[in-house]
Each structure stands twice: as structure tokens, then as C-alpha cells.
N, C-alpha and C positions, 0 to 999 in steps of 0.2 A: 650771610648776607642775614638782616634782620625781616624776621615778619610777625608782625605783631596781628593777635588774636583775639578774638572779641565772642564772650560766652554769649548763653541764652538763656531760658527760661531757668529757672531751679536755684540760678546761682545767688538768687538775694538774699539776702536779711537786710534785721532792723539794726538800724544806725549805717550802715552802706550810704557816703556820701560824705557824713557829718562834718570829720576833719577838715573835707574840699573843701565845702562851702565854709568853714570857721575859718580857716587860712590862706582860702586864695580870695580877691578881690575876685578876679575874671570867672572863677566857678561859680563866688554868690551870684556875680548878674547872672549867669546862665541858667545856674537852677530858678532864679528867681522869676525871667525869662521863660522858664518853663511854666513852673505853677501861672500866668498870662494863658500862654498859652491854651493849654489844658481847662482853664476855665476851674482849679479847685489845688488847697496846694498839695500837690505829691513830694513836697517838701517833709511836710509835718510827719506823712507815715512812713515814709524811707531812717527818716533820725529817730524818729521817738513813736509808728503806729505799732502794732504785734504783727507778728505773724500770719495772723488771720489775715490781718487787713493786705497786708506783704502779698498775700496766695491770689490773690484776687485779680484774675488776666491780666483788666483795664489797671490798676496798677502796678503787678508784675514786666510789664513787658517797658512801660517807657521808665516804667524806674533803673529797670539792667539798663538799660537802651544811655536814658540820663549820665547813670555814675557812669558806664564807658567811655562815651564820647564828651564830656568833663575832664577824665583824667586825661583822653589825649590833646583836649587843648590848652589844656597847660602848661603840659610838657613843654608847648610853642618850637623853637629852632631842635629841641631835645629829639622833637618824634619827626624822626628821619627813617620810615619804613621802605625794605624792597618794594615785601608783599603786605597784604592783608588776608585775613579773612574772617570773616563768623561766622559761630555755631549758630543756625535756623534765624531765630532775634536777632542776634548776633551780627548777621550778616547787614543789616540795615547802622547798628552802630561801624562797620568795618568801612560804609560807602560813605559815611557823615565823618571819620577819621582822616579819611583820602579824599574830601573834598571833592568824589561826585555828586553830593548832596550837601545840602545848605542840614543847617542844622535845625532852623522854624521848621523844615519841609519833611527830615528825618524825622521830626515827634513829632509830625502830623498825620504823617504815612502810618511810625507806628503803634498810633494811639487807635487810627483807624483798623492796622491788623488787628489791635487786641480784644475792639469791638465785633469785628467781624466776626474775630474768631469763636468769641465769647456766644456770639449768635445760635452759629452754627456748628456748635456741642449742647444749646438747647434744645436747639430741633433736632439734634439725633446719639439721646445716648448709648454713651461708646470711650475706648480708654486708651489705655497701652499698658506695657509689660516689654521689660524685661529682661532681655536671655544671655543669660554666661554662661562660655564652656562648649558651643560649639559651634563649628564650621560657620563661614556667610552662604557660603552656599547650600548646606542643609535646612538654616531658618528659613530665606526664602522657598526653597522644593516647598516641604512642609507647608507656607504661609501657603505659594502658589496650590497646594495639593486641598483646599479649604475653598469648596468653591460655590455651598449653599449660604457662605454669610462673607464679611467684607472683612478681610485681617490682611496687611503690608508688613514688611521692613520700611520701618521707616528712618529710623538713624542708624548708621553702620559707625556710629563711635569709635572702638579702636578694634586689631583682632580679638576672634570672642567675645566681644560684648556688643552689641547690635538693642537697637529696642524695633517693639514692632506696636502695627496702630490697627484699631478696626470697631468696628462693632462685642459688643461684653458678652455674643455668641461665642463669635469668634475667637477672641481671643482666650475665652475661658478654653475653646477649643483646641486652640494653637497651642495653649498652654501646658496643656496633656503629653499630647505628640511630645512637642518638643522636648518634657521631660519622657519622656519614655526612649526619646531615641539622641537622648545622654546626653542633653544638655546640665548643667549644674542647676542651675538655679531656671525659671520663670519665673518671675513676680510683677503680678499687676502695680503699678504707677499711681499716688494718689493725685493724678492728672483730671483736667475738667476733662479731656476731649481724646477723638484718636485722630490728634497731629500728624501734620503729611501722610494725614492719606486722603479717596478719594471722599470720604466723610465731609472732607473744607472746602468742597467746590463751595459752595454758594458764598463761603469767605474769599476765594479768591477770586472770583468775579465781582465782588465788591471792595475790594482791592487795586482789582487790575486797572479799575475805573478810576479810581486813583490816582499809582505808580504813571497810566498816561496820562494825567494831566498836569503830570509833574515834573520841571525841567533837571534833569541830568545833564553833570557832565564829566568829561575826557576826568579820573584819576588819574593819582599824579602815581599812581604806583600800580600794579595787578593785582585787581581784586579776584581771588580764590571762590567761587559761587560754589555753593552747597547742590546744586544741580547740573553745572557743569563738570569741573571741579578743577577746572584750568582761570588760569593767570586771564579777567574780562579786563577790560580798556574800552573797548566801544561802548556809548551808554546806551546805541540802542540792544545790542545784544542783554549791557547789565540790566534792562528793563524787564526781555525776557524774558528769564530766568527767575528775576527776583517772583515774579506775574506766578512764574508755574512752579517755585517752591511750595507757597502752600499744601499743595499737592502731593509732589515729590518728595522721594526720600531724600536727608537730609549725606550726603557721602562724604564722614565729615575723612577717615582713615582713608579713601582715594586723594581726597584734597591735601591733606595734609602731605603723604606719599606724594605728593606732585610739588608740591613746593619745596618740597627735600631734593627730589630730581630735579631740580632747577635753581637752588642750592642756599636757599634755607642752611641754617645750623644751627639756629639761634632764633629760639620762642619767648617774643615777652604778649604772657596777658592781660592787659587791660581791662579791670571792670570787677564786681565783686565772685569771692571763690575762687578755682585754683583746679579746679575738673581738667581745662584742656592742658595748661600742662604736666596732670597728669598722663590725660589720651597719651601727650606728645612723646612721650618717652616710652609709653608700651607701641606704639606706631616702632618709633626709633631713637633706643636706647645711646646713642650717639648723640646724641641734639642737645643743644644749652638750655635749658628755660630759668623765665625768672617775670616775676607776677608783681602787677602796681598793683594796687586796693587807694 
């Protein structure tokens, strides 16, 4: 069974989507529609901007969403998912690709999400760190033991690879303890804030209102969501999980394991980069992976 997966923030690169724009009329039309909706020419930044341009959250998130979704749309009848999933931001791409959300509504929500997250980052200086080579349970135990600062597990990417999220002091304290406990690495990431942590609560509230006001439909196949890790098809449940996502961890390991348990043996990554293909192989080396950019 085919599972299509959609990447999240960090997969961007200068030149992303340009081949699509240059060689496919549908893609060109959708990119131009996106420029109108966003009110600025995001295509200029995607195709010929700088790394710094693309690192701005208000650019990064819509750019990755557009690359992924437009790629899915140009596949036409060849896009036949048995199930879909997206990593963090990629969940919005998955929902649009599976027809649970319109292209326009998906882009508006992603743009609002990026703006809300940017504001939350500026309100409370915070960060994230990658932790390698330690059992998930041990990382959770250490984070839970730091009770004078905010620090939580944010991304369960694959066994032995987690990302933690929290206040500056909380992350410093956790990294020190994680290394002492035997982690191979505990490395602070160059991100603007503590995504998927309680520090994103203001962004969650802002995005919740926008999601509640948006029409969702039943998707053409189950969408394995970051929060529940299960294949969801009920629009109301999908909405609830999407609202919870900003402050809850991305349970990618469990999501992929559940997709495999439900029959997925072929993972196709749509969008920039190849991170999700690598994670799928680390979660289960028996699966076949492919990427389309």
C-alpha cells in the first residue's frame, strides 16, 4: 500500500519548486494564485531568494506547503494514496493533497499559522535541541524532571532521534543532563522558538479560531495525524487534532509504525528534501521509499 508523506519546516532550499513552475501550466497557475493570496511574490523568494529569506517563518512554511501540495496536484490521476501523513507543517499539505481542505483554505491557514508562531517566538525567547542515541523514555524522564523551566519532547522522529523544545534555560539544563545520561549528542537547533511546546499556546489559540472557521471535508484516504498517530477521516476529529498540534509533540515514529501496521510498505515523500524517506527507513528498514521534488 502507498503512503504519501509531506515534509515540515527545515526542508526548504533556494530554487525549490522552480522546475514545477517552469514546466507545468497547472503548477504555474497555482503558484501565481498563491502569490495573490499571500499578497507578496513568494515565488521570487523560493526560486531566487537567499537562505536567509527562506528561513523567515512567514516564508518557510507557505513555501514548503506550496512545493509539496502543487507537486501532488500535478500528479493528477497518478496520485493514488492509500494513506497520507505530514510532519508538523506537512500535515496541512497532507490534508490538502487528500482533499480534506481546499488549496486556498490550506494556504491561508498555513500563512496564519506561520504568523502566529512568529509572534509567539518573539514573545518568549526559546529554542529546540536534537537529541541522538538515547531511549525515548529516558529523554522524556529527564525533561519531566526539570520542573523549574519549560522543556518537553517535541518531535519523536525515529527511535533514538528526538527533538526537545522549551525555554533557553530549560534546554541548556536538559542538554547537560541528557549528555550525562549517555546521549551521543544534544545539539541546540537554529530555530526561532520552542515549537510543539506549551510556549506555543498563544499561537494555538490564534490558529484555533481560524481552523474552526474553515470548512473541512472527509479526506479521500485516512490522514495519520501527529497528535493521535492514527488514520483519521472524520472532519471534526481532524480539526481537533490540528488545533492541538502546535502545543503537542509530533509523534512521527508511532505514526509511521501505525501506517506500516495498517499495510503501508511504500512511502513516497512529496516536497523538498528527503528527510522523511530516511526516517521511514530508520523506523522500519523493510519499507520501500521514494522522493519527488
